[in-house]
Every structure is written in structure tokens, then in C-alpha cells.
N, C-alpha and C positions, 0 to 999 in steps of 0.2 A: 492077135499079138504078134509082133515081129519076131522072127527067128533070131535067137541071140547070136548065132554065128554071123548072120548077115549084119547085125548091128555092130558086132566087133570088127567086121570087115570094113564097115563105113567108117569107124574110128580109125583104123589103120589107114584108109585112103586119105582122110582128113589130114593125118599126120604127114602124109607124102606130099600133098598138093596145096594146102592152105598156106597163105603167105606169098604164094607165087603171083607174079604180075597177071592180072586179068581173071584170077580165080575168086569167086564170091561165095562159094559154099559147096557143100556136098549133100547128097540125099539118097534115099532109097526109093526106087520107083519101078516102073514097068517100061519095057521096050519090046515091041512086036509080041505082046502077050506073055512075056517072061519077066520075072523079077530082075532087077539089075541095080547097080550102084551108079549114081550120076555125079558128075562134076559140073558145077554151075559156073559159067563164065560170062564176064561182062564184054570181053573182046577176044579176038583170036589169039592174043599172046597167052591166054589161059589154056590153049590146046597143047602147048609144048610140054613134052615129057610125061603126059598122062598114061598111066599104065593101061593096057588092054584089059586086064582082069586083076582082081585081088581076091585071094583065097578061093579061087574057082568061080567067083561072080564076076560077070562081064561089067565093064565100066563104059558108060556112054557120056559123052560130052554134050551138054545142052546150053545153048546161048540164051541167057535170060536178060542180058543187059545189066545195068547197075541195080542193086538191091538197097533200097533206102528204108530206114526206120520211119514210121510215120508218128 
């Protein structure tokens, strides 16, 4: 089960970055063996203004390309 504080931090991150050009989503994931928050981007415009951390959790930008519904 996910830590409720991390899930709350993801919601906060989504409120900050969603709707910006190039941002397609947020996620909870792993980076270098540690839990982190991720900002998923379709292109480099999504990198602009992404915070380094939210509520003490590191934020990592991951280039996924466009995400499409099947």
C-alpha cells in the first residue's frame, strides 16, 4: 500500500504541473533505488518550472512521449 503522505504529495504535484505545455501526467515511482514523484512529459517544454521536490519527496522528470488512450 502506498504511503498516504506520498499520494498527497503526488496530488499536490499534479496541481502544480498539469495543464502545462508538454506535461502528460504524474506518477509515483523509483529513481536510483529510492521512491520519488515523477512528472511525465511529451517534450522538453514540460521541463519548465518543475519543482525539485514536493513535501520532501524528490521530483524526477521522465520523457515518455505522448500518452494515448487505446
